[in-house]
C-alpha positions as a Markdown table, in Angstrom:
| # | Residue | x | y | z |
|---|---|---|---|---|
| 1 | Met | -30.1 | -38.0 | -7.9 |
| 2 | Thr | -33.7 | -37.5 | -7.8 |
| 3 | Ala | -35.8 | -36.9 | -4.7 |
| 4 | Tyr | -37.5 | -40.2 | -3.2 |
| 5 | Asn | -40.9 | -40.5 | -4.4 |
| 6 | Lys | -43.1 | -42.2 | -2.2 |
| 7 | Pro | -45.0 | -45.5 | -3.9 |
| 8 | Asn | -48.4 | -44.7 | -5.3 |
| 9 | Val | -50.8 | -47.5 | -4.6 |
| 10 | Ala | -54.2 | -48.1 | -6.1 |
| 11 | Ile | -57.4 | -47.8 | -4.2 |
| 12 | Asn | -58.5 | -51.4 | -5.2 |
| 13 | Asp | -55.2 | -52.7 | -3.9 |
| 14 | Ile | -55.6 | -51.3 | -0.3 |
| 15 | Glu | -59.1 | -52.5 | -0.4 |
| 16 | Lys | -57.9 | -55.9 | -1.3 |
| 17 | Val | -55.1 | -56.1 | 1.5 |
| 18 | Leu | -57.4 | -54.7 | 4.0 |
| 19 | Gln | -60.3 | -57.5 | 3.3 |
| 20 | Asn | -57.7 | -60.1 | 3.0 |
| 21 | His | -56.5 | -59.3 | 6.6 |
| 22 | Phe | -59.9 | -58.2 | 8.1 |
| 23 | Gly | -63.0 | -59.3 | 6.1 |
| 24 | Pro | -65.6 | -57.1 | 5.0 |
| 25 | Gly | -66.2 | -54.0 | 6.9 |
| 26 | Val | -63.9 | -51.6 | 6.6 |
| 27 | Thr | -64.9 | -48.3 | 5.8 |
| 28 | Lys | -63.2 | -44.5 | 5.7 |
| 29 | Ile | -59.8 | -45.3 | 3.7 |
| 30 | Thr | -58.4 | -42.0 | 3.8 |
| 31 | Pro | -54.6 | -41.0 | 3.0 |
| 32 | Leu | -52.6 | -39.6 | 5.8 |
| 33 | Leu | -50.1 | -36.8 | 5.5 |
| 34 | Gly | -46.6 | -37.4 | 6.7 |
| 35 | Gly | -43.7 | -40.3 | 6.3 |
| 36 | Asn | -41.1 | -39.8 | 3.7 |
| 37 | Leu | -40.8 | -43.3 | 2.6 |
| 38 | Ser | -44.2 | -44.6 | 3.1 |
| 39 | Ser | -47.7 | -44.2 | 1.4 |
| 40 | Val | -50.1 | -44.0 | 4.7 |
| 41 | Phe | -53.8 | -44.5 | 5.0 |
| 42 | Ser | -56.2 | -44.8 | 7.8 |
| 43 | Cys | -59.5 | -46.8 | 8.0 |
| 44 | Met | -62.0 | -47.7 | 10.4 |
| 45 | Leu | -63.5 | -51.3 | 11.0 |
| 46 | Glu | -66.4 | -51.3 | 14.0 |
| 47 | Glu | -65.2 | -47.8 | 15.1 |
| 48 | Lys | -61.9 | -48.9 | 15.9 |
| 49 | Gly | -58.8 | -47.0 | 13.8 |
| 50 | Tyr | -56.7 | -48.9 | 11.9 |
| 51 | Val | -53.3 | -47.6 | 9.8 |
| 52 | Val | -52.0 | -49.5 | 6.6 |
| 53 | Lys | -48.8 | -48.7 | 5.0 |
| 54 | Phe | -47.2 | -49.5 | 1.9 |
| 55 | Ser | -43.3 | -49.3 | 1.2 |
| 56 | Asp | -41.6 | -50.6 | -2.1 |
| 57 | Leu | -38.0 | -50.6 | -0.2 |
| 58 | Glu | -36.7 | -54.0 | 0.6 |
| 59 | Gly | -37.3 | -55.0 | 3.9 |
| 60 | Ala | -39.6 | -52.6 | 5.1 |
| 61 | Tyr | -41.4 | -52.9 | 8.2 |
| 62 | Glu | -39.8 | -56.1 | 9.5 |
| 63 | Thr | -37.8 | -54.1 | 12.1 |
| 64 | Glu | -40.8 | -51.8 | 13.0 |
| 65 | His | -42.9 | -55.4 | 13.7 |
| 66 | Tyr | -40.6 | -56.3 | 16.0 |
| 67 | Val | -39.9 | -53.0 | 17.9 |
| 68 | Ser | -43.7 | -52.9 | 18.1 |
| 69 | Lys | -43.8 | -56.0 | 20.3 |
| 70 | Leu | -40.7 | -54.9 | 22.4 |
| 71 | Leu | -42.2 | -51.8 | 23.0 |
| 72 | Ser | -45.6 | -52.3 | 23.6 |
| 73 | Gly | -44.8 | -55.1 | 25.8 |
| 74 | Gln | -42.9 | -53.0 | 27.9 |
| 75 | Gly | -45.8 | -50.2 | 28.2 |
| 76 | Ile | -44.1 | -47.9 | 25.9 |
| 77 | Pro | -47.6 | -46.1 | 23.9 |
| 78 | Phe | -46.4 | -48.0 | 20.3 |
| 79 | Pro | -48.8 | -49.0 | 18.0 |
| 80 | Lys | -49.4 | -52.5 | 18.1 |
| 81 | Ser | -48.4 | -54.4 | 14.9 |
| 82 | Leu | -51.2 | -56.8 | 13.7 |
| 83 | Ala | -50.2 | -58.0 | 10.1 |
| 84 | Leu | -46.9 | -57.5 | 7.7 |
| 85 | Gly | -46.9 | -58.9 | 4.2 |
| 86 | Lys | -46.6 | -58.7 | 0.3 |
| 87 | Met | -48.9 | -56.9 | -2.1 |
| 88 | Gly | -47.0 | -57.0 | -5.4 |
| 89 | Gln | -43.9 | -55.0 | -5.7 |
| 90 | Phe | -44.9 | -53.8 | -2.4 |
| 91 | Thr | -44.5 | -54.7 | 1.3 |
| 92 | Tyr | -47.3 | -53.8 | 3.7 |
| 93 | Ser | -47.8 | -53.5 | 7.4 |
| 94 | Ile | -51.2 | -53.4 | 9.5 |
| 95 | Met | -51.1 | -51.5 | 12.9 |
| 96 | Glu | -53.5 | -50.5 | 15.2 |
| 97 | Arg | -54.1 | -46.5 | 15.1 |
| 98 | Val | -53.3 | -44.5 | 18.2 |
| 99 | Glu | -55.7 | -41.6 | 18.5 |
| 100 | Gly | -54.3 | -38.0 | 18.9 |
| 101 | Arg | -52.7 | -35.5 | 16.1 |
| 102 | Asn | -49.2 | -34.7 | 15.4 |
| 103 | Leu | -47.6 | -32.9 | 18.4 |
| 104 | Ser | -46.4 | -30.8 | 15.7 |
| 105 | Asp | -50.4 | -29.4 | 15.3 |
| 106 | Cys | -49.9 | -28.1 | 18.7 |
| 107 | Thr | -49.1 | -24.8 | 20.0 |
| 108 | Leu | -45.3 | -24.4 | 21.5 |
| 109 | Glu | -47.1 | -23.7 | 24.6 |
| 110 | Glu | -49.2 | -26.9 | 24.5 |
| 111 | Gln | -45.6 | -28.7 | 23.3 |
| 112 | Asn | -43.5 | -27.5 | 26.1 |
| 113 | Arg | -46.2 | -28.6 | 28.6 |
| 114 | Gln | -46.1 | -31.8 | 27.5 |
| 115 | Leu | -42.3 | -32.1 | 27.3 |
| 116 | Pro | -41.8 | -33.8 | 31.0 |
| 117 | Glu | -44.3 | -36.6 | 30.1 |
| 118 | Ile | -42.2 | -36.9 | 26.4 |
| 119 | Ile | -38.9 | -36.9 | 28.5 |
| 120 | Asp | -40.4 | -39.8 | 30.7 |
| 121 | Ile | -41.3 | -42.0 | 27.3 |
| 122 | Leu | -37.6 | -41.1 | 26.0 |
| 123 | Thr | -36.0 | -42.4 | 29.3 |
| 124 | Arg | -38.4 | -45.5 | 29.3 |
| 125 | Met | -37.6 | -46.4 | 26.0 |
| 126 | Ala | -34.0 | -45.8 | 27.0 |
| 127 | Ala | -34.1 | -48.5 | 29.5 |
| 128 | Thr | -36.0 | -50.7 | 27.4 |
| 129 | Asp | -34.2 | -54.0 | 28.1 |
| 130 | Val | -31.9 | -55.4 | 24.8 |
| 131 | Gly | -29.7 | -57.7 | 27.2 |
| 132 | Ala | -30.8 | -60.6 | 24.9 |
| 133 | Thr | -30.1 | -59.0 | 21.9 |
| 134 | Arg | -26.6 | -58.4 | 20.0 |
| 135 | Gly | -24.8 | -55.7 | 17.8 |
| 136 | Tyr | -25.0 | -52.0 | 17.2 |
| 137 | Gly | -26.8 | -49.8 | 14.2 |
| 138 | Trp | -30.2 | -51.0 | 12.6 |
| 139 | Ile | -32.2 | -53.3 | 14.3 |
| 140 | Gly | -33.2 | -56.5 | 12.1 |
| 141 | Ala | -36.6 | -58.8 | 12.1 |
| 142 | Asp | -34.6 | -61.2 | 14.3 |
| 143 | Gly | -33.7 | -58.2 | 17.1 |
| 144 | Asn | -30.2 | -58.0 | 16.8 |
| 145 | Gly | -28.1 | -54.7 | 15.5 |
| 146 | Ser | -26.5 | -54.6 | 12.3 |
| 147 | His | -23.1 | -54.4 | 13.4 |
| 148 | Ala | -20.4 | -55.5 | 15.7 |
| 149 | Ser | -19.4 | -51.9 | 16.5 |
| 150 | Trp | -21.1 | -48.7 | 16.8 |
| 151 | Lys | -17.6 | -47.3 | 15.1 |
| 152 | Asp | -18.6 | -50.2 | 12.3 |
| 153 | Phe | -22.0 | -48.8 | 11.6 |
| 154 | Val | -20.8 | -45.6 | 11.5 |
| 155 | Val | -18.2 | -46.4 | 9.0 |
| 156 | Ala | -20.8 | -48.1 | 7.1 |
| 157 | Val | -23.8 | -45.9 | 7.0 |
| 158 | Asn | -21.4 | -43.1 | 5.5 |
| 159 | Ala | -19.6 | -45.3 | 3.1 |
| 160 | Glu | -19.9 | -44.5 | -0.7 |
| 161 | Asp | -21.1 | -47.7 | -1.6 |
| 162 | Gln | -24.9 | -48.0 | -0.5 |
| 163 | Thr | -26.0 | -50.6 | -3.2 |
| 164 | Gly | -29.7 | -51.5 | -2.6 |
| 165 | Thr | -30.6 | -49.1 | -0.2 |
| 166 | Phe | -32.2 | -45.5 | -0.3 |
| 167 | Trp | -28.7 | -44.2 | -0.6 |
| 168 | Glu | -27.8 | -46.3 | -3.3 |
| 169 | Asn | -25.7 | -43.7 | -5.4 |
| 170 | Trp | -25.4 | -41.1 | -2.7 |
| 171 | His | -22.4 | -39.6 | -3.7 |
| 172 | Glu | -23.8 | -38.0 | -7.0 |
| 173 | Leu | -25.4 | -35.6 | -4.3 |
| 174 | Phe | -22.2 | -33.6 | -4.1 |
| 175 | Ser | -22.9 | -32.6 | -7.6 |
| 176 | Thr | -26.5 | -32.9 | -8.0 |
| 177 | Ser | -27.5 | -31.2 | -4.8 |
| 178 | Cys | -26.7 | -28.6 | -2.0 |
| 179 | Leu | -24.8 | -31.1 | -0.6 |
| 180 | Glu | -21.4 | -30.0 | -0.2 |
| 181 | Arg | -18.3 | -32.6 | 0.3 |
| 182 | Asp | -16.0 | -30.5 | 2.4 |
| 183 | Val | -18.8 | -29.8 | 4.8 |
| 184 | Tyr | -19.5 | -33.6 | 4.5 |
| 185 | Glu | -15.9 | -34.3 | 5.3 |
| 186 | Glu | -15.5 | -31.8 | 8.2 |
| 187 | Ile | -18.4 | -32.9 | 10.2 |
| 188 | Tyr | -17.8 | -36.7 | 9.7 |
| 189 | Gly | -14.1 | -36.5 | 10.9 |
| 190 | Arg | -15.8 | -34.4 | 13.9 |
| 191 | Leu | -17.9 | -37.4 | 14.6 |
| 192 | Met | -15.5 | -40.0 | 14.5 |
| 193 | Asn | -14.0 | -38.6 | 17.3 |
| 194 | Tyr | -16.9 | -39.5 | 20.0 |
| 195 | Val | -17.5 | -42.4 | 18.6 |
| 196 | Ser | -15.9 | -44.4 | 21.4 |
| 197 | Tyr | -18.1 | -42.4 | 24.1 |
| 198 | Asn | -21.2 | -42.8 | 22.4 |
| 199 | Glu | -20.2 | -46.8 | 21.9 |
| 200 | Ala | -19.9 | -47.3 | 25.2 |
| 201 | Asn | -23.7 | -46.9 | 25.9 |
| 202 | Arg | -25.7 | -49.6 | 23.9 |
| 203 | Gly | -29.3 | -48.9 | 24.4 |
| 204 | Phe | -32.6 | -48.7 | 22.0 |
| 205 | Ile | -32.9 | -45.8 | 19.9 |
| 206 | His | -35.7 | -45.1 | 18.1 |
| 207 | Gly | -34.2 | -43.0 | 15.5 |
| 208 | Asp | -36.8 | -40.4 | 14.4 |
| 209 | Phe | -38.1 | -38.7 | 17.7 |
| 210 | His | -39.5 | -35.4 | 17.2 |
| 211 | Gln | -43.0 | -33.7 | 16.8 |
| 212 | Trp | -44.0 | -35.5 | 13.6 |
| 213 | Asn | -44.0 | -39.0 | 15.3 |
| 214 | Ile | -45.2 | -37.8 | 18.7 |
| 215 | Leu | -49.0 | -38.1 | 19.0 |
| 216 | Ser | -51.3 | -35.9 | 21.5 |
| 217 | Asp | -54.8 | -35.3 | 22.4 |
| 218 | Gly | -53.4 | -31.7 | 23.1 |
| 219 | Thr | -53.0 | -32.2 | 26.9 |
| 220 | Arg | -51.2 | -35.4 | 27.0 |
| 221 | Ile | -48.5 | -37.7 | 24.7 |
| 222 | Thr | -51.2 | -41.0 | 23.3 |
| 223 | Gly | -48.5 | -42.4 | 21.2 |
| 224 | Ile | -44.9 | -42.8 | 19.4 |
| 225 | Ile | -45.4 | -43.6 | 15.8 |
| 226 | Asp | -42.9 | -44.7 | 13.3 |
| 227 | Gly | -38.8 | -44.8 | 13.7 |
| 228 | Asn | -35.7 | -45.5 | 12.0 |
| 229 | Cys | -34.7 | -47.5 | 15.4 |
| 230 | Met | -31.0 | -48.8 | 16.3 |
| 231 | Tyr | -28.8 | -50.1 | 18.9 |
| 232 | Gly | -26.4 | -47.4 | 20.4 |
| 233 | Asp | -26.6 | -44.2 | 22.6 |
| 234 | Ser | -29.7 | -43.6 | 23.6 |
| 235 | Leu | -28.8 | -39.7 | 23.6 |
| 236 | Ile | -29.2 | -39.8 | 19.9 |
| 237 | Asp | -33.1 | -39.7 | 20.4 |
| 238 | Leu | -32.6 | -36.3 | 22.8 |
| 239 | Ala | -30.1 | -34.7 | 20.3 |
| 240 | Ile | -33.4 | -35.2 | 18.0 |
| 241 | Leu | -35.6 | -33.9 | 20.2 |
| 242 | Asp | -33.6 | -31.0 | 21.0 |
| 243 | Arg | -33.1 | -29.9 | 17.3 |
| 244 | His | -36.8 | -30.4 | 16.5 |
| 245 | Met | -37.9 | -28.1 | 19.6 |
| 246 | Pro | -34.8 | -25.7 | 20.3 |
| 247 | Arg | -37.0 | -23.3 | 21.8 |
| 248 | Ser | -38.1 | -25.4 | 24.6 |
| 249 | Gly | -35.2 | -26.1 | 26.6 |
| 250 | Val | -34.9 | -29.8 | 25.8 |
| 251 | Val | -31.4 | -30.6 | 27.0 |
| 252 | Glu | -32.2 | -29.3 | 30.5 |
| 253 | Ala | -35.6 | -30.9 | 30.9 |
| 254 | Tyr | -33.9 | -34.1 | 30.2 |
| 255 | Gln | -30.9 | -33.1 | 32.7 |
| 256 | Ser | -33.3 | -32.2 | 35.5 |
| 257 | Tyr | -35.6 | -35.6 | 34.9 |
| 258 | Gln | -32.3 | -37.4 | 35.5 |
| 259 | Glu | -31.4 | -35.5 | 38.7 |
| 260 | Lys | -34.6 | -35.7 | 40.3 |
| 261 | Gly | -34.4 | -39.3 | 39.4 |
| 262 | Glu | -31.1 | -39.6 | 41.1 |
| 263 | Met | -29.6 | -41.5 | 37.8 |
| 264 | Val | -25.9 | -40.7 | 36.7 |
| 265 | Ile | -25.2 | -39.6 | 33.0 |
| 266 | Pro | -21.7 | -40.4 | 32.0 |
| 267 | Asn | -19.5 | -38.5 | 29.9 |
| 268 | Phe | -22.9 | -36.8 | 29.0 |
| 269 | Lys | -21.5 | -33.5 | 27.1 |
| 270 | Glu | -19.1 | -35.6 | 24.8 |
| 271 | Arg | -22.0 | -38.2 | 24.1 |
| 272 | Leu | -24.1 | -35.6 | 22.9 |
| 273 | Met | -21.8 | -34.0 | 21.1 |
| 274 | Gly | -21.3 | -37.5 | 19.2 |
| 275 | Ala | -25.5 | -37.6 | 18.9 |
| 276 | Tyr | -25.7 | -34.3 | 17.1 |
| 277 | Tyr | -23.1 | -35.2 | 14.6 |
| 278 | Phe | -24.5 | -38.6 | 14.2 |
| 279 | Lys | -27.9 | -37.2 | 13.2 |
| 280 | Gly | -26.9 | -34.2 | 11.8 |
| 281 | Leu | -24.6 | -35.9 | 9.3 |
| 282 | Asp | -27.4 | -37.8 | 8.3 |
| 283 | Gly | -29.7 | -35.1 | 7.9 |
| 284 | Leu | -27.6 | -33.1 | 5.6 |
| 285 | Arg | -27.5 | -36.0 | 3.3 |
| 286 | Phe | -31.5 | -36.5 | 3.4 |
| 287 | Tyr | -32.0 | -32.7 | 3.5 |
| 288 | Ala | -29.6 | -32.4 | 0.0 |
| 289 | Lys | -31.4 | -35.7 | -1.3 |
| 290 | Met | -35.0 | -34.0 | -0.3 |
| 291 | Gly | -34.6 | -31.0 | -2.0 |
| 292 | Met | -35.0 | -29.4 | 1.2 |
| 293 | Arg | -32.4 | -26.3 | 1.4 |
| 294 | Asp | -33.5 | -24.3 | 4.2 |
| 295 | Ala | -33.7 | -27.5 | 6.2 |
| 296 | Tyr | -30.2 | -28.1 | 5.0 |
| 297 | Val | -28.5 | -24.9 | 5.6 |
| 298 | Gly | -30.0 | -24.7 | 9.3 |
| 299 | Thr | -28.5 | -28.2 | 9.8 |
| 300 | Arg | -25.0 | -27.1 | 8.2 |
| 301 | His | -24.8 | -23.9 | 10.4 |
| 302 | Phe | -25.6 | -25.6 | 13.6 |
| 303 | Leu | -23.0 | -28.3 | 13.1 |
| 304 | Leu | -20.3 | -26.2 | 12.3 |
| 305 | Asn | -20.8 | -23.7 | 14.9 |
| 306 | Leu | -21.1 | -26.7 | 17.6 |
| 307 | Lys | -18.1 | -25.8 | 20.4 |
| 308 | Ala | -16.8 | -28.9 | 22.2 |
């Protein structure tokens, strides 16, 4: 199995999509770095910035369109979705551009100074009202989750048959990449021991909550972008942030924030363990497919040395 290649979109196709939506006058069409599954470009119209993204994956951006309305409607700094459409083999999405740079481009000191604001946003995302929806797992275009239970979702995303998805034929990775079957099965077994703790807490999960999807002006957070959004235990976002900012005391900062707000966190340790295993297992598979061996080895070491 080879690493996934982002779609190669011709400049005239990009111009056509933007002109169809905005009309004439779009300038400064510029490719943006980042994003593993999309080709992303920024542009300007009358001094306002926008982003257009292209994907050849089925159903790309439908959930993002829904999530944009959900989060921006509740005051979360998530970019507003303006258009969703098809152009040939590609799906495209046009969104308002949030000013700022990736938090990853800030110094560690700058990142740590903004950690309280990041924790506040994480907490508010977790408190998003999802009571009108049902299900766990991937959020669909209708706002509902893909599976009836968290356990069903965990089993499904780790199943061998992933026909028609990014993970189609992923078991080939056991023979063509650094992915080790015994390690994968060990972590999966541990994950299943914590499923019941996570399932008892259903909320909104961004699913990719780290410095490359958090924007900043250097002193404050200006926006949250992208995401592999799902319903489940919101501590998964905390686990993701902690793994990407391991020297920043993320978990301690989160617990302190909750204590100050007199918010009770039931079964915190067990839920966080389940969150680490869930995202870590997905990370092992992803890093192996993308040929990111150092990230694979680091995640493998972390997961195997987790203590209950």
